[in-house]
Every structure is written in structure tokens, then in C-alpha cells.
C-alpha positions in Angstrom: 0.0 0.0 0.2 1.2 3.6 -0.5 1.5 6.1 1.9 -2.0 8.0 2.2 -2.7 11.2 0.6 -5.0 13.5 2.9 -6.8 15.9 1.6 -10.1 18.5 1.5 -12.9 16.6 -0.4 -13.8 17.7 -3.8 -17.1 17.0 -5.3 -16.6 14.0 -7.4 -15.7 12.2 -3.6 -18.9 12.6 -2.8 -20.5 9.3 -3.9 -17.1 7.4 -2.2 -17.5 9.1 1.0 -21.4 8.3 0.8 -20.6 4.9 -0.1 -18.3 4.5 3.1 -20.6 6.2 5.8 -23.3 3.6 4.0 -20.9 0.6 4.8 -22.5 -0.9 8.4 -25.4 -1.7 9.9 -25.8 1.9 11.3 -25.3 3.8 7.5 -26.9 1.5 5.9 -30.3 2.7 7.8 -29.2 6.6 7.2 -28.0 6.9 4.0 -29.0 6.6 0.4 -26.6 5.1 -2.0 -29.6 5.3 -5.0 -28.3 6.7 -7.9 -28.9 9.5 -9.0 -27.0 11.2 -6.0 -29.7 12.7 -3.6 -29.2 16.3 -4.2 -29.3 16.6 0.1 -25.4 15.7 0.0 -24.6 17.6 -2.6 -26.3 20.5 -0.7 -24.9 19.0 2.6 -21.1 19.7 0.5 -21.9 23.1 -0.8 -22.3 24.1 2.8 -19.5 22.2 4.3 -17.4 24.1 1.6 -18.5 27.2 2.1 -17.6 27.3 5.6 -13.9 28.4 6.6 -14.8 26.5 9.9 -15.2 23.0 8.2 -13.2 20.8 6.7 -14.4 17.6 5.1 -11.5 15.6 4.2 -10.8 12.7 2.7 -7.4 9.3 2.4 -6.7 8.5 -1.1 -4.4 5.3 -1.9 -3.2 5.3 -4.9 -5.8 7.7 -6.4 -8.8 6.2 -4.7 -10.2 7.5 -1.9 -10.3 5.4 0.8 -11.4 7.1 4.2 -13.1 10.3 4.8 -13.8 12.3 8.0 -15.0 15.8 9.1 -13.6 18.3 11.1 -15.3 21.2 12.6 -13.3 24.1 14.2 -15.4 25.6 17.1 -14.8 28.9 18.8 -15.7 29.5 22.2 -16.3 31.6 25.1 -15.4 28.6 27.6 -12.0 27.6 29.2 -11.0 31.1 28.4 -12.0 31.5 24.8 -10.6 27.8 23.7 -11.2 26.4 20.3 -12.1 22.6 20.1 -11.9 20.7 16.8 -14.8 18.3 16.6 -14.4 15.1 14.0 -17.3 13.3 12.7 -18.2 10.7 10.0 -14.7 8.9 10.2 -14.9 6.0 7.9 -12.1 3.9 6.2 -13.2 1.9 3.3 -14.0 -2.2 4.0 -10.6 -3.3 2.1 -8.5 -0.7 3.8 -9.2 -1.9 7.6 -7.1 -3.1 9.9 -4.2 -1.3 7.7 -3.2 1.1 9.8 -5.3 3.7 8.0 -7.4 4.9 10.4 -4.7 5.7 13.1 -3.4 8.0 10.5 -6.3 9.7 9.6 -6.6 10.2 13.2 -3.0 11.9 13.6 -3.2 13.9 10.7 -6.9 15.6 12.2 -5.1 16.1 15.3 -2.5 17.8 13.7 -4.8 19.9 11.3 -6.9 20.8 15.2 -3.0 22.0 16.3 -2.7 23.9 13.2 -5.8 25.7 14.0 -5.2 26.5 17.4 -7.5 24.2 19.5 -6.8 23.3 22.6 -9.1 20.3 23.1 -10.1 17.9 19.9 -13.8 15.9 20.7 -15.9 13.5 18.8 -18.5 11.1 19.5 -19.4 7.5 18.4 -22.6 5.4 18.8 -22.7 3.6 21.9 -23.1 0.2 19.7 -19.7 0.9 18.2 -17.4 -0.7 21.1 -14.5 -1.6 18.6 -14.3 2.9 17.9 -14.6 3.3 21.3 -11.6 1.3 21.8 -9.8 2.5 19.0 -10.3 5.8 19.9 -9.3 5.6 23.4 -5.8 3.8 22.1 -5.4 7.2 20.7 -5.7 8.6 24.2 -9.2 9.9 24.0 -11.3 9.7 27.1 -14.9 8.6 27.8 -15.4 12.4 29.7 -19.1 13.3 28.6 -22.4 12.1 28.4 -23.6 12.9 24.9 -26.9 13.5 23.7 -29.2 13.7 20.7 -33.1 15.3 19.6 -34.2 14.6 16.0 -35.7 17.3 14.7 -37.0 15.5 11.5 
């Protein structure tokens, strides 16, 4: 395997990203992999790309998108005006799982947060993703808060 290249996602990466988001039990129920691509994905991409505090990134190996994640840079008054990095939508293509790509992606993401002067990085992971929890804990993340959500649609 060649070394991965990490870069901002492009519009022509959206299909690969959606396919990775849908490639597990939870994602199959949440994502729409139909053709043509659901326009909501294109609208979301445009909003992300237009926001300087958002970065949708992909990992590319030998010209193929094999990983993705989204970084959000959050300003706040708490903790003396500390900026936070929020990591979401972390996925590795099934063909690359177990290769170390996920770790490389997360190390890259943490460095991007450092470059943006974030003082902490946070993420959420579905309660059922116990393997992901171990992965994040091995990277140094701590289970420190209880997250809650409410669906509005």
C-alpha cells in the first residue's frame, strides 16, 4: 500500500464518501446510496465547503478515496475562549480496515486541529460501536461526557 494522501474532499468524492458512510449496519439505515446521488448530499457538501470552520477530508491511496472524516473548528467563550476541534463521520473503506489507515487519519486530523490552534479535540461515536471506542481510547481520547441528541425531522 502506498502512503495515504490526506486532502480536502472534492465534489467528485461525494459518491465514495456516501458509500463509506453507508458501509455498516448503522449507516445502511441512515444513508441513501441510490443513483442518482441524493441532492441533499450535494447541498451539504456545498455548505461545508463554503464554511471556513469546516473541513471535509478524504484519505486517498493510489488515486482511490479510502477514508473520510469531517473536522469542525468551534470557537467558544468557555475555557478562556478555547477553540475545539470536532471530529465526525470517520470512515475507512472496508478493503482498508485493519491496515492502520484509521490511525493515520486520526493523527492527521489531530495535527490539523493543532494548526488551527484548537486546545482540545472531541468526537462522538454511537454507543453500539464498541470497537471504535477502543480505537479512540488507544489514541488517547477519554470517555469524559455524556452526549445527547434529539432528532428534529
